[in-house]
C-alpha positions as CSV (number, residue, x, y, z in Angstrom):
1,X,233.4,111.8,23.5
2,X,233.1,112.2,19.9
3,X,231.1,115.3,18.6
4,X,228.6,114.1,16.6
5,X,227.4,117.3,14.6
6,X,231.1,118.1,13.7
7,X,230.5,114.7,11.6
8,X,227.9,116.0,10.1
9,X,227.7,116.6,6.0
10,X,227.9,120.7,6.0
11,X,227.1,121.3,2.9
12,X,225.3,118.6,0.3
13,X,226.2,119.4,-3.6
14,X,224.2,121.6,-5.7
15,X,222.7,118.5,-7.6
16,X,221.3,117.2,-4.3
17,X,219.8,120.0,-3.3
18,X,218.7,120.7,-6.6
19,X,216.6,117.0,-6.5
20,X,215.3,117.7,-2.6
21,X,214.1,121.2,-3.8
22,X,212.6,119.3,-7.3
23,X,211.0,117.3,-5.6
24,X,209.2,119.3,-3.2
25,X,208.7,121.8,-5.8
26,X,206.9,119.1,-8.7
27,X,204.7,118.0,-5.6
28,X,203.2,121.6,-4.7
29,X,203.1,122.3,-8.7
30,X,200.7,119.5,-9.4
31,X,198.9,120.5,-6.4
32,X,198.7,124.1,-7.7
33,X,198.0,123.2,-10.6
34,X,194.6,121.3,-9.8
35,X,193.6,123.2,-7.3
36,X,191.9,126.1,-9.5
37,X,191.8,123.3,-12.7
38,X,189.3,120.9,-10.4
39,X,185.7,122.9,-10.1
40,X,186.1,123.2,-14.0
41,X,186.6,119.4,-14.5
42,X,184.1,119.1,-11.9
43,X,181.3,121.3,-13.9
44,X,183.0,119.1,-17.1
45,X,182.2,115.8,-16.0
46,X,179.0,116.3,-14.5
47,X,179.7,116.0,-10.6
48,X,176.9,116.2,-8.1
49,X,175.4,119.7,-7.3
50,X,176.0,119.4,-4.4
51,X,179.8,119.3,-4.5
52,X,180.2,116.2,-2.1
53,X,182.4,114.7,-5.1
54,X,184.9,117.4,-5.4
55,X,185.1,118.0,-1.9
56,X,186.9,113.9,-1.6
57,X,188.6,114.6,-4.9
58,X,190.5,118.2,-3.4
59,X,190.4,116.3,0.2
60,X,192.1,112.7,-1.1
61,X,195.2,114.5,-1.7
62,X,195.7,115.6,1.5
63,X,194.2,112.3,3.3
64,X,197.0,110.1,1.3
65,X,199.6,112.7,2.7
66,X,198.2,112.2,6.3
67,X,198.4,108.2,6.3
68,X,201.3,108.0,4.4
69,X,203.8,110.3,5.4
70,X,204.8,108.5,8.8
71,X,205.6,105.2,6.7
72,X,208.1,107.1,4.0
73,X,209.6,108.8,6.7
74,X,210.4,105.5,9.0
75,X,210.8,104.1,5.6
76,X,213.6,106.0,4.7
77,X,215.1,106.0,8.1
78,X,215.7,102.1,7.3
79,X,217.0,101.9,3.9
80,X,217.6,105.3,3.1
81,X,216.2,108.5,1.8
82,X,217.3,108.5,-2.0
83,X,215.5,105.3,-2.8
84,X,212.1,106.9,-1.1
85,X,212.8,110.4,-3.0
86,X,212.9,108.1,-6.1
87,X,210.1,106.2,-5.5
88,X,207.9,109.2,-4.8
89,X,209.0,110.9,-7.8
90,X,208.5,107.7,-9.7
91,X,204.7,107.9,-8.4
92,X,204.7,111.5,-9.4
93,X,205.5,110.4,-12.7
94,X,202.6,107.6,-13.5
95,X,199.8,109.5,-11.5
96,X,200.1,113.0,-13.0
97,X,200.4,111.1,-16.3
98,X,196.7,109.5,-15.4
99,X,195.4,112.3,-14.5
100,X,196.3,113.5,-17.8
101,X,194.7,110.7,-19.2
102,X,191.7,110.9,-16.6
103,X,190.6,114.7,-18.0
104,X,190.7,113.5,-21.6
105,X,188.6,110.8,-21.2
106,X,186.6,112.5,-18.3
107,X,186.6,109.7,-16.0
108,X,185.7,110.8,-12.2
109,X,187.1,107.5,-11.1
110,X,190.3,107.6,-12.6
111,X,190.7,111.3,-11.5
112,X,190.2,109.8,-7.9
113,X,193.1,107.4,-8.6
114,X,195.1,110.0,-9.8
115,X,194.4,112.4,-6.9
116,X,195.1,109.2,-4.7
117,X,198.4,108.3,-5.8
118,X,200.1,112.1,-6.5
119,X,199.0,112.1,-2.9
120,X,200.6,109.1,-1.7
121,X,203.9,109.7,-3.8
122,X,204.0,113.6,-2.3
123,X,204.0,112.4,1.1
124,X,207.6,111.6,0.8
125,X,207.7,115.6,1.6
126,X,209.1,114.5,5.0
127,X,211.9,112.3,3.7
128,X,213.0,115.5,1.6
129,X,213.2,117.4,5.0
130,X,215.4,114.2,6.5
131,X,217.9,114.4,3.8
132,X,218.4,118.3,4.9
133,X,218.1,117.5,8.5
134,X,221.0,114.8,7.2
135,X,223.1,117.3,5.6
136,X,223.2,120.4,7.5
137,X,224.5,121.7,11.0
138,X,222.3,122.6,13.8
139,X,223.1,126.1,13.0
140,X,222.3,125.8,9.5
141,X,219.2,123.7,9.7
142,X,216.7,126.6,9.4
143,X,218.4,127.8,6.2
144,X,218.0,123.8,4.6
145,X,214.4,124.1,5.7
146,X,213.4,127.8,4.2
147,X,215.1,126.0,1.0
148,X,212.0,123.4,1.5
149,X,209.8,126.0,1.8
150,X,210.9,128.1,-1.0
151,X,210.1,125.4,-3.5
152,X,206.9,124.5,-1.8
153,X,206.1,128.2,-2.6
154,X,207.3,128.4,-6.2
155,X,205.3,125.2,-6.8
156,X,202.3,127.1,-5.7
157,X,202.9,129.6,-7.8
158,X,203.7,128.1,-10.7
159,X,201.0,125.5,-10.3
160,X,198.3,128.2,-10.8
161,X,199.9,130.0,-13.7
162,X,199.7,126.5,-15.5
163,X,196.4,126.2,-14.9
164,X,195.6,129.5,-16.0
165,X,197.1,129.0,-19.3
166,X,195.3,125.8,-19.8
167,X,192.0,128.1,-19.5
168,X,192.5,131.4,-19.3
169,X,188.9,132.6,-19.1
170,X,188.1,129.8,-17.0
171,X,185.7,128.2,-19.4
172,X,186.2,125.3,-21.3
173,X,188.0,122.1,-21.9
174,X,191.6,122.8,-20.2
175,X,192.6,119.0,-21.7
176,X,195.1,116.6,-20.1
177,X,198.2,118.7,-20.6
178,X,198.5,120.1,-17.3
179,X,198.5,116.8,-16.0
180,X,201.4,115.7,-18.7
181,X,203.3,118.7,-18.3
182,X,203.4,117.5,-14.2
183,X,204.6,114.3,-15.5
184,X,207.2,115.6,-17.3
185,X,209.0,117.5,-15.0
186,X,208.5,114.4,-12.5
187,X,210.3,112.3,-14.8
188,X,213.3,114.9,-15.1
189,X,213.3,115.1,-11.7
190,X,213.4,111.2,-11.3
191,X,216.7,111.5,-13.7
192,X,218.4,114.1,-12.1
193,X,217.9,112.2,-9.0
194,X,219.3,108.7,-9.9
195,X,222.4,110.5,-11.2
196,X,223.2,113.2,-8.4
197,X,221.6,112.4,-5.8
198,X,224.0,110.6,-2.9
199,X,222.1,109.0,-0.1
200,X,222.5,111.0,3.1
201,X,221.9,108.3,5.3
202,X,225.1,106.0,6.2
203,X,224.6,102.6,5.6
204,X,225.9,101.1,9.0
205,X,223.5,103.7,10.6
206,X,220.5,102.7,8.5
207,X,221.4,98.8,8.6
208,X,221.3,99.1,12.9
209,X,218.0,100.2,13.0
210,X,214.9,98.5,13.8
211,X,212.0,100.9,13.0
212,X,209.0,99.6,11.6
213,X,207.5,101.2,8.6
214,X,204.2,101.4,9.3
215,X,202.1,104.1,8.2
216,X,200.4,106.6,10.9
217,X,199.0,105.2,13.8
218,X,197.3,106.3,16.7
219,X,200.1,104.4,18.7
220,X,202.9,106.6,17.0
221,X,201.3,109.9,17.7
222,X,200.8,109.1,21.4
223,X,204.3,108.0,21.5
224,X,205.6,111.3,19.8
225,X,203.3,113.3,21.9
226,X,204.3,112.0,25.1
227,X,207.6,113.5,24.4
228,X,207.8,116.7,26.2
229,X,209.4,118.8,23.6
230,X,208.3,116.9,20.4
231,X,204.9,116.7,21.5
232,X,204.3,120.5,22.0
233,X,205.6,121.3,18.7
234,X,203.6,118.8,16.9
235,X,200.6,120.6,19.1
236,X,201.7,123.9,17.9
237,X,202.3,122.8,14.2
238,X,198.5,121.6,14.3
239,X,197.2,125.0,15.5
240,X,199.1,126.8,13.4
241,X,198.8,125.1,9.8
242,X,195.1,124.7,11.2
243,X,194.3,128.4,11.3
244,X,196.1,129.2,7.8
245,X,193.9,126.3,6.4
246,X,190.8,127.4,7.4
247,X,191.5,131.0,5.3
248,X,193.4,129.4,2.5
249,X,190.5,127.4,1.8
250,X,187.7,130.3,1.8
251,X,190.1,132.4,-0.1
252,X,188.9,131.2,-4.0
253,X,185.2,131.6,-3.1
254,X,185.5,134.7,-1.2
255,X,187.1,136.3,-3.9
256,X,185.2,134.9,-7.1
257,X,182.2,135.5,-5.1
258,X,180.8,131.6,-6.3
259,X,177.2,131.4,-4.4
260,X,177.8,133.9,-1.8
261,X,175.5,136.5,-2.1
262,X,177.0,139.2,-0.1
263,X,180.6,139.0,-1.7
264,X,181.8,142.1,-2.5
265,X,184.8,140.6,-4.9
266,X,184.1,139.1,-8.2
267,X,187.1,138.1,-9.5
268,X,187.7,136.4,-13.1
269,X,189.0,132.7,-13.0
270,X,191.9,134.1,-14.4
271,X,192.2,137.0,-11.5
272,X,191.6,133.6,-8.9
273,X,194.7,132.0,-10.6
274,X,196.7,134.9,-10.2
275,X,196.1,135.4,-6.3
276,X,197.2,132.3,-6.0
277,X,200.4,132.3,-7.7
278,X,200.8,135.7,-6.1
279,X,200.8,133.7,-2.6
280,X,202.9,131.2,-3.8
281,X,205.2,133.8,-5.2
282,X,205.7,135.9,-1.9
283,X,206.4,132.6,0.0
284,X,209.1,131.9,-1.9
285,X,210.1,135.0,-2.2
286,X,210.2,135.6,1.9
287,X,211.4,131.8,3.0
288,X,214.0,132.1,0.2
289,X,215.2,135.5,0.4
290,X,214.5,136.7,4.1
291,X,214.0,133.6,6.5
292,X,217.3,132.0,5.4
293,X,219.1,135.4,6.0
294,X,217.5,135.5,9.6
295,X,217.8,131.8,10.4
296,X,220.7,131.2,12.6
297,X,220.9,134.9,13.8
298,X,217.3,134.3,15.3
299,X,215.8,131.7,17.5
300,X,213.5,129.6,15.4
301,X,211.2,130.3,18.5
302,X,211.2,133.9,18.0
303,X,210.7,133.5,14.2
304,X,207.9,131.1,14.4
305,X,206.2,133.6,17.1
306,X,206.9,136.7,15.2
307,X,205.1,135.1,12.1
308,X,202.1,133.9,13.9
309,X,201.8,137.8,15.2
310,X,202.2,138.7,11.8
311,X,199.7,136.1,10.8
312,X,196.8,137.5,13.1
313,X,197.4,141.1,11.8
314,X,197.0,139.8,8.6
315,X,193.8,138.0,9.1
316,X,192.1,140.8,11.0
317,X,193.4,143.1,7.8
318,X,191.8,140.0,5.6
319,X,188.6,140.9,7.5
320,X,188.0,144.4,7.3
321,X,189.4,143.9,3.7
322,X,185.8,141.4,2.9
323,X,183.6,143.8,4.8
324,X,185.1,147.0,2.5
325,X,185.7,144.9,-0.7
326,X,189.1,146.8,-0.6
327,X,191.3,144.9,-3.4
328,X,194.4,147.1,-1.8
329,X,193.7,145.9,1.6
330,X,193.2,142.8,0.6
331,X,196.4,142.0,-1.3
332,X,198.3,144.0,1.6
333,X,196.6,141.5,3.9
334,X,197.7,138.4,1.6
335,X,201.4,139.8,1.8
336,X,201.0,139.6,5.5
337,X,199.6,136.7,6.3
338,X,201.8,134.5,3.6
339,X,204.8,136.1,5.1
340,X,203.9,135.2,8.2
341,X,203.2,131.9,7.4
342,X,206.5,131.4,5.8
343,X,208.4,131.8,9.2
344,X,206.1,129.6,10.8
345,X,206.5,126.4,9.3
346,X,210.5,126.0,8.2
347,X,211.0,127.3,11.8
348,X,209.1,124.6,13.4
349,X,210.6,121.7,11.2
350,X,213.8,123.0,12.1
351,X,212.8,122.9,15.4
352,X,211.5,119.3,15.3
353,X,214.7,118.3,13.9
354,X,217.2,119.9,16.1
355,X,215.1,118.0,19.0
356,X,214.7,114.3,17.6
357,X,217.3,111.2,17.6
358,X,218.8,111.6,14.4
359,X,217.8,107.8,14.0
360,X,214.3,108.7,14.2
361,X,214.3,111.7,11.9
362,X,212.6,110.5,9.1
363,X,209.7,108.9,10.9
364,X,209.1,112.5,13.4
365,X,209.1,114.4,10.6
366,X,206.6,112.4,8.6
367,X,204.4,112.6,11.8
368,X,204.8,116.0,11.3
369,X,203.6,116.2,7.6
370,X,201.0,113.9,9.1
371,X,199.8,116.6,11.4
372,X,200.2,119.3,8.6
373,X,198.2,117.3,6.2
374,X,195.1,116.8,8.8
375,X,195.4,120.0,10.2
376,X,194.6,120.8,6.4
377,X,191.9,118.4,5.9
378,X,190.1,119.7,9.7
379,X,190.3,123.6,8.4
380,X,188.9,122.7,4.9
381,X,185.8,121.2,6.4
382,X,185.5,124.4,9.2
383,X,186.5,126.9,6.9
384,X,183.6,126.9,4.0
385,X,180.7,126.5,6.5
386,X,181.7,129.4,8.8
387,X,181.9,131.6,5.1
388,X,178.5,130.4,4.3
389,X,177.6,132.5,8.4
390,X,179.4,134.8,7.2
391,X,182.6,136.7,4.9
392,X,184.6,137.7,8.0
393,X,184.1,134.7,10.1
394,X,187.1,132.7,8.4
395,X,189.4,135.4,9.3
396,X,188.5,136.1,12.6
397,X,188.7,132.5,13.8
398,X,191.7,132.2,12.1
399,X,193.0,135.3,14.1
400,X,191.9,133.7,17.5
401,X,193.4,130.2,16.4
402,X,196.7,131.6,15.8
403,X,197.0,133.8,18.9
404,X,196.5,130.2,20.3
405,X,199.0,128.9,18.4
406,X,201.9,131.6,19.2
407,X,201.4,130.5,23.0
408,X,201.9,127.3,22.3
409,X,204.9,127.8,19.7
410,X,206.4,130.0,22.6
411,X,205.9,127.1,25.2
412,X,207.0,124.4,23.0
413,X,210.3,126.3,22.1
414,X,211.2,127.3,25.9
415,X,210.2,123.8,27.2
416,X,212.7,121.7,25.6
417,X,216.3,121.3,24.2
418,X,218.3,120.2,21.0
419,X,218.5,116.3,21.2
420,X,222.5,116.5,21.3
421,X,222.7,118.7,24.1
422,X,220.3,116.3,26.3
423,X,222.6,113.2,25.1
424,X,225.9,115.5,26.1
425,X,224.9,115.8,29.5
426,X,223.9,112.4,30.0
427,X,227.5,111.4,29.0
428,X,228.5,114.5,31.2
């Protein structure tokens, strides 16, 4: 009997890892640039006073990732990771350039085109995760997924900083250059992919795959949920991300005091941008420096559960900060919440990868990305109404949801085995 793990590529080249890293970094850079600037563009363009158009604009990016992540994942299972990653980067070049044009001519519908297109192109993150899975052993899988998380954090760090540099006072015309910067970086990553990114999927393996490459569907989700180990992990993933998104989407409103009579925080636009940059920087440092060191020594289930418990503590501290108006308590709480989240996501992605048939890895990780996006959409929809009721309510709800998430993580981690182990058992 041949040993499949021994045949894995143990280490991808530095160029390959750089491209994968940049793919995720650029996706989150664009998202991070837009997040603090969208309300300014909305006011500048004269978007409706009730904010419905703005809400749809913000949700369109995640909605496209929800729909297209499984499509890209399954397509990469069939034609390879490299072409899908390059298509995504080319899309980023085009749609971030369109974003720059839309902001210069103040065209709302073109801004929608840019955000929808960027969401479709950015949905290739699951393919980047599958590339990491292709090129790492089971033991090093958590470290590889933490690298993706580090890129995620750095993109979310520098995105708000670019937004801040565009309009340091929070007033005036940001212009189109934030979009152009993201487009230029995407073009650089595309060039690097062209010259430095080898295919990670063996040709004979891809040729034998007969998966359809449709997008998200209830049938495909149902099939994944019926697989005991995979289904439990996807449900845990949804609850954990839903909890974080419920808090994440209300943070900017809470600390700025915008349209909130009882808020005790009144951060300027620049301070809000720097707060989001602090969140991204913390995420990158923890995933790149701590999670990667602990990965392989501590099981993914334990890392994810421990991170969830830390988030519960952090959410309760945020509620205390919202009640007292303590900036020190707020930033201490943010550091704890983000550090906990840094442990949860790469650990769950690693578990999903370990328990998935290698020939279906792209599709399953794409499904996980869809679940992630749906959790963010639903969390966003719940968080703001809760904030309107009470400043502390989103944090308390997030803590309760994460408590459920920790239980689901523990159950999912204990209820399944690695796919290879199961295959070997059957052969034996």
